[in-house]
C-alpha positions in Angstrom: -19.9 -12.8 -8.0 -17.2 -13.5 -5.0 -13.9 -15.3 -5.6 -13.8 -18.7 -6.4 -11.4 -19.6 -4.1 -12.5 -17.9 -1.1 -15.9 -19.6 -0.4 -16.2 -20.7 3.6 -16.4 -23.8 4.6 -20.0 -24.3 6.1 -20.0 -27.3 8.7 -24.0 -27.6 8.0 -24.0 -27.3 4.1 -24.7 -30.6 2.5 -25.3 -29.9 -1.2 -25.5 -33.1 -3.6 -24.4 -32.1 -6.5 -24.4 -34.1 -9.8 -20.9 -34.4 -11.9 -20.8 -32.0 -15.0 -19.8 -33.5 -18.2 -16.6 -31.5 -19.5 -17.9 -33.1 -23.3 -20.9 -31.2 -23.2 -19.7 -28.3 -21.6 -22.1 -28.5 -18.6 -22.5 -25.9 -16.2 -25.2 -25.9 -12.7 -28.3 -23.4 -13.1 -30.0 -22.1 -10.0 -33.8 -22.8 -10.7 -36.0 -20.5 -8.2 -39.2 -21.2 -7.5 -42.2 -18.1 -7.3 -42.8 -16.7 -3.8 -45.7 -18.5 -2.1 -48.1 -16.0 -0.1 -47.6 -18.5 3.2 -44.5 -19.0 2.5 -41.8 -16.2 1.9 -38.7 -18.2 1.8 -36.4 -18.9 -1.4 -36.9 -22.5 -2.7 -34.9 -23.4 -5.3 -33.3 -26.6 -6.8 -29.8 -27.0 -9.2 -30.1 -28.3 -12.9 -27.3 -29.4 -15.2 -27.2 -27.4 -18.9 -25.0 -27.5 -21.6 -23.3 -23.9 -22.7 -23.8 -25.8 -26.3 -27.4 -25.2 -26.1 -28.0 -21.8 -26.4 -31.8 -22.2 -25.8 -30.9 -21.9 -22.2 -32.2 -18.9 -21.0 -30.1 -17.6 -17.6 -29.5 -14.5 -15.4 -26.0 -14.5 -14.5 -25.5 -12.9 -11.0 -22.6 -10.5 -10.4 -22.2 -9.7 -6.5 -20.1 -9.2 -3.2 -19.6 -11.9 -0.9 -20.0 -9.8 2.3 -19.4 -11.0 5.9 -19.6 -14.9 6.3 -20.5 -14.4 10.0 -23.7 -13.0 8.9 -25.7 -15.7 7.4 -29.5 -16.4 5.8 -30.6 -19.8 5.1 -32.7 -21.0 1.6 -34.2 -24.2 0.6 -32.3 -26.0 -2.2 -33.4 -29.3 -3.3 -35.8 -29.6 0.3 -32.5 -29.3 2.5 -31.9 -26.0 4.5 -28.8 -24.1 3.2 -26.8 -21.3 4.8 -25.4 -18.6 2.1 -24.4 -15.0 2.6 -26.7 -12.7 3.4 -25.3 -10.6 0.5 -26.4 -13.6 -2.0 -29.7 -13.7 0.3 -30.8 -10.4 -0.7 -29.7 -10.7 -4.3 -31.5 -13.6 -5.2 -34.6 -12.4 -3.1 -34.2 -8.9 -5.7 -33.9 -11.6 -8.7 -37.3 -13.2 -7.9 -39.0 -10.0 -7.3 -37.8 -8.8 -10.9 -39.4 -12.2 -12.0 -35.7 -13.8 -13.3 -35.9 -17.3 -11.9 -33.3 -19.2 -13.7 -30.0 -17.6 -12.3 -26.1 -19.0 -12.8 -24.7 -18.3 -8.9 -20.8 -18.8 -8.0 -21.4 -19.8 -4.7 -24.2 -22.4 -5.3 -23.2 -23.5 -8.7 -20.0 -24.3 -8.2 -18.6 -26.9 -6.1 -16.1 -25.5 -4.0 -14.9 -29.0 -2.4 -14.0 -30.6 -5.8 -10.4 -28.7 -6.3 -10.5 -30.0 -9.9 -14.3 -28.8 -10.8 -13.3 -25.6 -9.5 -10.0 -24.9 -11.3 -11.9 -26.3 -14.8 -15.0 -23.4 -13.8 -12.5 -20.9 -13.5 -11.5 -21.1 -17.3 -15.4 -20.9 -18.4 -16.7 -18.1 -16.4 -16.2 -15.7 -18.9 -17.9 -18.1 -21.1 -20.8 -18.0 -18.9 -21.2 -14.4 -18.3 -21.0 -14.2 -22.0 -24.1 -16.7 -22.3 -26.3 -15.2 -20.0 -29.0 -13.5 -21.5 -28.5 -10.9 -18.9 -25.7 -9.8 -16.0 -27.0 -8.4 -12.9 -24.5 -6.8 -10.6 -26.3 -6.4 -7.1 -25.0 -4.2 -4.8 -26.2 -4.4 -1.4 -27.6 -0.8 -0.7 -28.7 1.1 2.1 -32.0 2.9 3.1 -34.9 3.5 0.3 -34.4 7.3 0.6 -30.8 7.2 -0.6 -31.6 4.9 -3.5 -34.0 7.0 -4.5 -31.8 10.4 -4.2 -29.2 8.3 -6.1 -31.9 7.4 -8.7 -32.9 11.1 -9.1 -29.2 12.3 -9.5 -28.2 9.7 -12.4 -32.0 10.8 -14.2 -30.6 14.4 -14.3 -27.2 14.1 -15.2 -28.7 11.5 -17.9 -30.8 13.9 -19.4 -28.0 16.6 -19.2 -25.8 14.7 -21.1 -28.2 13.7 -23.5 -29.1 17.1 -24.3 -25.3 18.4 -24.7 -24.7 15.5 -27.0 -28.2 16.7 -29.0 -26.9 20.2 -29.3 -23.3 19.1 -30.3 -25.1 17.3 -33.0 -27.2 20.3 -33.9 -23.7 22.5 -34.3 -22.5 20.0 -36.5 -25.6 19.9 -38.7 -25.8 23.7 -38.6 -21.9 24.4 -39.6 -22.9 21.7 -42.4 -26.0 23.4 -43.6 -24.0 26.9 -43.7 -21.2 25.3 -45.6 -24.2 24.1 -48.5 -25.5 27.6 -48.3 -21.9 29.0 -48.7 -21.5 26.7 -51.6 -24.9 28.2 -53.3 -24.7 31.3 -52.9 -21.3 32.0 -53.9 -22.6 34.7 -56.2 -24.5 36.3 -54.1 -23.6 39.8 -51.7 -20.8 39.0 -49.5 -22.2 41.0 -47.0 -25.7 39.2 -46.8 -23.6 35.5 -46.9 -21.5 36.9 -43.3 -24.8 38.0 -42.0 -26.4 34.7 -42.5 -23.5 32.9 -41.0 -23.0 35.0 -38.4 -26.8 34.5 -37.1 -26.5 30.9 -37.1 -23.1 30.5 -35.0 -24.6 33.1 -32.5 -27.4 30.9 -31.9 -25.3 27.9 -31.5 -22.6 29.3 -29.0 -25.8 30.4 -26.9 -26.7 26.8 -26.6 -23.6 25.5 -25.9 -22.9 28.0 -23.0 -26.0 26.9 -21.5 -25.2 23.1 -21.2 -21.4 24.2 -20.4 -22.9 25.6 -16.7 -22.3 23.7 -14.0 -25.0 21.1 -12.7 -25.7 21.3 -8.8 -26.5 18.2 -6.8 -28.2 18.3 -3.4 -26.9 17.1 -0.2 -29.0 14.2 -0.4 -27.6 13.0 -4.0 -24.0 13.6 -3.3 -24.2 11.8 -0.3 -26.0 8.8 -2.2 -23.3 9.1 -4.8 -20.6 8.6 -2.2 -22.3 5.4 -0.7 -22.4 4.1 -4.0 -18.6 4.5 -4.6 -17.9 3.0 -1.1 -19.7 -0.3 -1.7 -16.7 -2.8 -1.4 -18.3 -4.6 -4.6 -16.0 -2.4 -7.0 -12.6 -3.6 -5.6 -13.2 -7.4 -5.7 -10.9 -9.1 -8.3 -13.6 -11.1 -9.8 -16.5 -8.9 -10.7 -14.0 -7.3 -13.5 -14.5 -10.3 -15.9 -18.4 -10.6 -14.7 -19.3 -7.2 -15.7 -17.3 -7.0 -18.8 -18.2 -9.7 -21.0 -22.1 -9.2 -21.6 -23.4 -6.2 -23.4 -26.7 -6.5 -21.6 -25.5 -5.5 -18.0 -27.6 -3.9 -15.0 -26.5 -2.4 -12.0 -28.8 -2.7 -9.5 -28.5 -0.9 -5.8 -31.2 -1.8 -3.3 -34.0 -1.7 -5.4 -32.4 0.8 -8.1 -31.3 -0.3 -11.2 -28.7 1.7 -13.4 -26.5 1.9 -16.4 -22.6 1.2 -15.7 -21.9 4.3 -18.1 -24.7 6.4 -16.6 -23.2 5.9 -12.9 -19.8 6.9 -14.3 -21.2 10.3 -15.7 -22.7 10.8 -12.4 -19.4 10.1 -10.6 -17.6 13.0 -12.8 -19.8 15.6 -11.1 -18.1 14.8 -7.8 -14.8 14.9 -9.5 -13.7 18.3 -7.7 -14.7 16.4 -4.3 -13.7 13.1 -4.4 -10.0 12.4 -3.0 -8.1 9.7 -1.6 -9.5 6.2 -1.4 -12.4 7.3 -3.4 -10.5 8.7 -5.7 -8.5 5.4 -6.6 -11.6 3.8 -6.7 -13.3 6.0 -9.1 -10.2 5.4 -11.4 -10.3 1.6 -10.8 -14.2 1.8 -12.1 -12.8 3.7 -15.2 -10.4 1.0 -15.7 -12.8 -1.8 -15.8 -15.1 0.2 -17.8 -11.8 0.6 -20.4 -11.6 -3.3 -20.5 -15.5 -3.6 -20.7 -15.2 -1.4 -24.0 -12.2 -3.6 -25.5 -14.3 -6.7 -24.7 -17.7 -5.5 -26.6 -15.1 -4.4 -29.3 -13.6 -7.9 -29.4 -10.1 -6.5 -28.7 -9.5 -8.3 -25.8 -6.3 -7.0 -24.1 -3.1 -8.9 -22.8 -2.8 -10.6 -19.4 -0.2 -7.8 -18.9 -2.0 -5.2 -19.9 -5.2 -6.2 -17.7 -3.1 -6.4 -14.3 -1.7 -3.1 -15.0 -5.2 -1.9 -15.7 -6.2 -3.6 -12.6 -3.5 -3.7 -10.2 -6.1 -2.0 -7.2 -8.2 -4.9 -7.2 -8.4 -7.3 -4.0 -9.0 -10.6 -3.8 -9.3 -12.7 -0.4 -6.6 -15.2 -2.0 -3.9 -13.9 -3.9 -4.3 -16.3 -6.8 -7.4 -14.8 -8.0 -6.1 -11.4 -9.0 -4.7 -13.2 -11.6 -7.1 -16.4 -12.2 -10.2 -13.9 -12.3 -8.4 -12.0 -15.6 -7.9 -15.1 -17.7 -11.1 -15.2 -19.5 -10.8 -11.4 -20.5 -7.1 -11.7 -22.4 -6.3 -13.2 -25.5 -3.3 -15.1 -23.8 -4.8 -16.0 -20.3 -5.3 -19.7 -21.8 -1.9 -20.0 -22.9 -0.2 -18.2 -19.7 -2.0 -20.4 -17.3 -3.9 -23.6 -19.2 -5.0 -24.6 -16.1 -5.5 -22.8 -13.1 -4.5 -24.7 -9.9 -5.2 -23.8 -6.2 -2.7 -26.5 -5.5 0.4 -25.7 -7.1 3.1 -23.1 -5.2 2.7 -19.7 -6.4 6.2 -19.5 -7.4 5.7 -22.7 -9.6 3.2 -21.0 -11.4 5.1 -17.5 -11.9 8.0 -19.4 -13.0 5.6 -21.3 -16.2 3.8 -18.0 -16.8 7.0 -16.3 -17.2 8.6 -19.3 -19.9 5.5 -19.3 -21.5 5.6 -15.5 -22.4 9.4 -15.4 -23.1 8.5 -18.5 -25.5 5.5 -16.7 -27.6 6.7 -13.3 -27.6 10.6 -14.1 -28.3 12.1 -11.6 -25.7 13.2 -11.6 -22.3 11.4 -8.2 -21.2 9.4 -9.7 -18.8 12.6 -10.5 -16.8 14.4 -8.0 -17.4 12.3 -5.1 -16.1 11.7 -7.0 -12.8 10.2 -5.0 -10.1 12.6 -4.3 -6.9 12.4 -6.7 -4.1 11.9 -9.8 -6.2 14.8 -12.2 -5.4 14.1 -14.3 -8.5 14.5 -14.4 -12.1 11.0 -14.4 -13.1 8.2 -11.7 -11.6 6.0 -12.5 -9.0 2.3 -12.3 -11.2 0.3 -11.9 -7.6 2.0 -9.3 -6.7 -0.4 -6.3 -7.6 2.7 -3.6 -6.8 4.5 -5.2 -9.1 2.0 -4.6 -12.0 1.4 -0.8 -10.7 5.1 0.0 -11.1 5.1 -1.3 -14.8 1.9 0.7 -15.4 3.3 3.8 -14.4 7.1 3.0 -16.4 5.1 1.0 -19.7 6.3 4.1 -21.8 10.0 3.8 -20.7 9.9 -0.3 -21.0 7.3 -0.9 -23.8 4.1 -3.1 -23.7 3.9 -6.4 -23.4 1.7 -8.2 -25.6 1.5 -11.9 -26.7 -0.2 -11.3 -30.4 1.4 -7.8 -31.2 4.5 -7.5 -29.3 7.5 -7.2 -31.9 10.1 -4.8 -30.1 7.5 -2.4 -29.5 8.8 0.6 -27.5 11.7 3.3 -28.3 14.6 0.8 -27.2 16.1 -2.4 -28.5 19.3 -2.4 -26.8 19.9 -6.0 -27.9 19.1 -5.4 -31.7 17.4 -8.0 -33.1 18.7 -10.9 -31.1 16.5 -13.6 -30.2 16.9 -15.1 -26.3 18.9 -18.5 -25.9 17.7 -20.1 -22.5 18.6 -23.4 -20.7 16.3 -24.0 -18.0 17.2 -25.8 -14.7 14.3 -25.9 -12.1 14.6 -22.6 -10.4 17.3 -21.3 -12.5 17.9 -20.3 -16.2 21.4 -20.1 -18.2 20.8 -16.8 -20.7 23.5 -15.2 -23.2 24.4 -12.1 -22.8 27.2 -9.9 -22.9 28.6 -7.2 -19.9 29.0 -3.1 -20.4 30.6 -2.6 -17.4 30.3 -1.9 -13.8 28.7 0.5 -11.5 31.7 3.1 -10.3 29.5 5.7 -8.3 25.5 6.5 -8.6 23.4 9.5 -7.0 20.6 9.2 -4.5 17.1 8.9 -5.3 14.7 12.2 -5.5 13.0 10.6 -2.0 16.8 10.3 -0.5 17.5 13.6 -1.4 14.1 14.8 0.3 15.0 12.8 3.3 18.5 13.5 3.5 19.2 15.7 6.2 21.1 18.6 4.9 20.1 22.3 6.1 17.6 24.3 4.2 19.9 26.9 3.2 22.0 24.0 2.0 19.5 22.7 -0.5 18.0 25.7 -1.4 21.3 27.9 -1.6 22.5 29.9 -4.7 24.2 28.2 -7.1 27.5 29.5 -9.4 30.1 28.4 -11.8 32.7 29.7 -13.7 33.6 28.9 -17.5 36.9 28.7 -19.6 36.2 32.2 -21.0 37.7 34.8 -19.4 35.3 37.1 -16.9 32.3 35.2 -18.1 30.4 33.8 -15.4 27.2 31.5 -15.4 25.0 32.3 -12.7 22.1 30.2 -11.3 19.8 31.3 -8.4 16.5 29.7 -6.9 14.5 30.9 -9.8 12.6 28.1 -11.6 13.9 28.8 -14.8 17.5 29.3 -13.7 16.7 25.8 -11.9 15.9 24.2 -15.0 19.1 25.2 -16.6 21.1 24.2 -13.7 19.3 20.7 -14.4 19.7 20.3 -18.3 22.7 18.8 -17.8 21.0 15.4 -17.0 18.7 16.1 -20.3 20.6 13.5 -22.4 18.3 11.9 -25.3 18.9 8.5 -25.1 16.1 7.8 -27.9 17.5 9.9 -30.8 21.0 10.4 -32.4 22.7 13.2 -30.9 26.3 14.5 -31.2 27.1 13.2 -27.7 27.2 9.9 -29.6 29.5 11.1 -32.4 32.4 9.1 -33.3 34.9 12.0 -32.5 33.1 13.5 -29.4 34.3 15.7 -26.2 32.8 14.9 -23.1 30.1 16.9 -22.2 30.1 19.4 -25.3 26.5 18.6 -25.6 25.5 19.1 -21.9 27.1 22.6 -22.2 25.1 23.2 -25.4 21.9 22.5 -23.6 23.1 24.8 -21.0 23.4 27.3 -23.1 20.6 27.2 -25.2 17.5 26.1 -23.2 14.4 28.2 -23.3 12.5 28.7 -20.6 10.2 25.8 -20.1 6.4 25.2 -19.3 4.6 25.8 -15.9 4.1 22.3 -15.8 8.0 21.6 -15.4 8.6 25.1 -13.8 6.3 23.6 -10.9 9.0 20.6 -10.4 12.1 22.8 -10.4 12.3 23.0 -6.4 12.2 19.4 -5.6 14.8 18.8 -8.7 16.9 21.2 -7.4 17.0 19.6 -3.9 18.1 16.3 -5.3 20.9 18.2 -7.4 22.1 19.6 -4.3 21.7 16.2 -2.3 23.9 14.7 -5.6 26.8 17.3 -4.9 27.1 17.2 -1.0 27.4 13.5 -1.7 30.2 13.8 -4.1 28.4 12.0 -6.8 31.0 12.0 -9.7 30.3 11.1 -13.7 33.8 9.9 -14.9 35.4 10.8 -12.0 34.8 14.6 -12.4 32.4 16.3 -9.8 29.2 17.7 -11.4 30.4 21.2 -11.3 32.5 19.8 -14.1 30.1 19.9 -16.8 29.8 23.4 -16.6 32.9 24.1 -17.6 33.2 22.9 -20.8 33.9 24.7 -24.5 30.9 26.6 -26.6 29.7 23.7 -29.1 27.4 24.5 -32.3 24.2 26.0 -30.9 20.7 23.9 -31.3 18.4 23.9 -33.9 14.7 24.8 -33.1 14.3 21.0 -33.5 16.4 20.0 -30.9 14.9 23.3 -28.6 11.6 21.3 -28.8 12.8 18.0 -28.2 14.0 19.2 -24.5 10.7 19.8 -23.6 10.5 15.9 -24.1 13.6 15.7 -22.3 12.6 17.6 -19.4 9.8 15.3 -18.5 12.2 12.6 -19.2 14.2 13.4 -16.1 11.0 14.2 -14.3 9.7 10.7 -14.7 12.7 8.6 -14.3 13.2 10.9 -11.1 9.3 10.0 -10.1 10.3 6.1 -10.4 13.3 6.6 -7.7 16.1 5.5 -10.0 19.0 7.1 -9.5 21.4 8.5 -11.9 24.9 6.4 -12.2 27.9 5.8 -14.2 30.1 2.5 -15.1 33.7 2.1 -14.7 33.6 2.2 -18.6 32.7 5.8 -18.9 29.1 5.3 -19.9 25.7 7.4 -18.1 22.9 5.9 -17.3 19.5 5.8 -15.2 19.7 2.5 -13.0 17.2 1.1 -10.3 17.2 2.3 -6.7 18.3 -0.8 -5.1 22.1 -0.4 -6.9 25.4 -0.1 -5.6 28.6 0.2 -6.6 30.3 -2.7 -7.8 27.1 -4.1 -9.6 27.1 -5.3 -13.1 25.3 -3.7 -15.9 24.5 -6.4 -19.1 22.7 -6.9 -21.8 20.7 -10.1 -22.4 20.2 -11.3 -25.7 16.7 -10.7 -26.6 15.8 -7.9 -24.5 14.7 -4.1 -25.1 16.5 -2.9 -22.2 20.1 -3.8 -20.1 19.8 -4.8 -16.5 21.7 -4.6 -13.8 23.1 -7.9 -12.1 24.4 -8.8 -8.7 26.8 -11.7 -8.1 25.6 -13.8 -5.4 28.6 -15.8 -3.1 27.4 -18.7 -4.2 27.4 -18.2 -7.9 25.5 -16.7 -10.8 23.9 -13.6 -10.4 20.1 -11.7 -9.2 18.6 -9.5 -11.8 18.5 -5.9 -10.2 15.7 -4.6 -12.8 16.1 -3.0 -15.8 18.1 0.3 -16.6 18.9 3.0 -19.0 22.6 3.4 -20.9 23.5 6.1 -22.8 24.6 5.0 -26.3 23.3 1.6 -25.5 19.8 1.4 -26.2 19.0 1.2 -29.6 21.7 -1.8 -30.3 24.8 0.3 -30.8 26.6 -1.9 -28.3 25.4 -5.2 -29.9 28.6 -5.5 -32.6 31.1 -5.5 -30.4 29.5 -7.0 -27.7 28.5 -10.5 -29.8 32.2 -10.9 -30.1 32.3 -11.7 -25.9 28.7 -13.5 -25.9 28.8 -15.6 -22.7 26.3 -18.0 -20.6 24.5 -16.1 -17.5 23.3 -18.1 -14.8 20.4 -16.4 -13.2 18.6 -17.2 -10.2 
């Protein structure tokens, strides 16, 4: 199926549609007549049926719209009607296979009636779920390539089935071995060991044969690449269509496949798939994940679906959201009636307010992406949900039904949001933590800083307070990670940095002296992190009015326990994640250290809004009120530590 809102307007198309009854939950079915020997043209007519009537047997068609300039004509109720070539080939293949009752969006929905079109959008999920079969038709190349793909899928499927059978045999062999050992406990130990070793020797030999690499011919590889390059996979509407019904057949030309078999086949090309093809393959895997959740009757939230489907394309931007509504448990609540006439800004604002009321938190507002100048996010911008997907572990997932302070952060404690809505503005309650006094460059800025290479990668050494003692850190990976460990402040656990009587930098110095060698995955990031650290120092970034070098001259403190050393592994991954997200390290005028969005600057305000899991950065507007710049991580304020004192200075904050 193509985008419902993307239908082209054919001047010479005249279809007489009978109104649909919403009370009877009616849809239209395209009834195709069997082919005639003298005239092979597609002849059909439309018939109104009710989804309440389970005797209505029809096939739901899923396809890609194709080129609007490449048209064919069919006879619909005696009239010649132009349709795209892709739809014509799909209908011709269905007729060849003996499917004569079909639901196809282009002909079964009156695209000239905005009210009907908006109503049918919410019914598409029910239509595909009610169909006896879903046919996904992809326009295929020559039959030689189609046959090559069929051969490859057949061999790969047989190999996978053989692997499953051998694994099953291995489990059975282990079970039999346990039974025999139990029944022969009083027998000779030597006989038992001999019997057991003979069984496992046979199983391991078979497993090794299965693990051998399967080679594909050049024609089979090319056929798989041709299928992967088909634009069908990136269309937004097909996600819902291929996820609703357990009976799904992928038709490529005249060959039929199972979606799971195709994913197995693509996995054989994992070493050769790069760039755009790799993104498409990952997108197909995400679609398959959504399909499994649907068939298990465990639908995702709309935000989770948007995060998985951020690569989907639609000719009309609003279909990036509308195409997923039927897949989610909260879609019908967030968008009760999809509209193709209301401005996108109004729809995004209404969806955000509904989500706040349903979840009782402001996370969807606080975690607003960079570049959005309104207090509510742009639900139709796929880049925002891609960013959310990368950072979901740090921000927590938003779910309409199950969200109860999920994730590690509870900056506002158990406080609930208090909102007053004034048109496009809201007034929320919160309290300020301080003003950003300084901030470091982002990782990208460090790489593009223009500093000489000798300056970026130079050796570094700093003195301690103790006499004749000296810390030396060269450019080797292990030393680099020790140099960087002062950043690894664990904000999700209680550490001595947050003790009542603490010395600034004590915990940092302890980390510096007790950090063990890191895993290779961490060490690989050392050169770029060192470059970032040198750029910070070159730009005179300070914490508490002290340059970075000051944090390497603190007095010795109690060594870390083995459990704390294990926690440092996670801390190293945290710092890398924040840098990859292009965040800035910064400090406030109150002495708090934190990670902030890349679009901040000195003078911005750090605030905790009641009902949010994370603090956020606000920028004052010349005309009054504030603009949200994004969420942030502030050491010592992520578990609700600042709420007790902050509630004494709660105030109304106007957000634009």
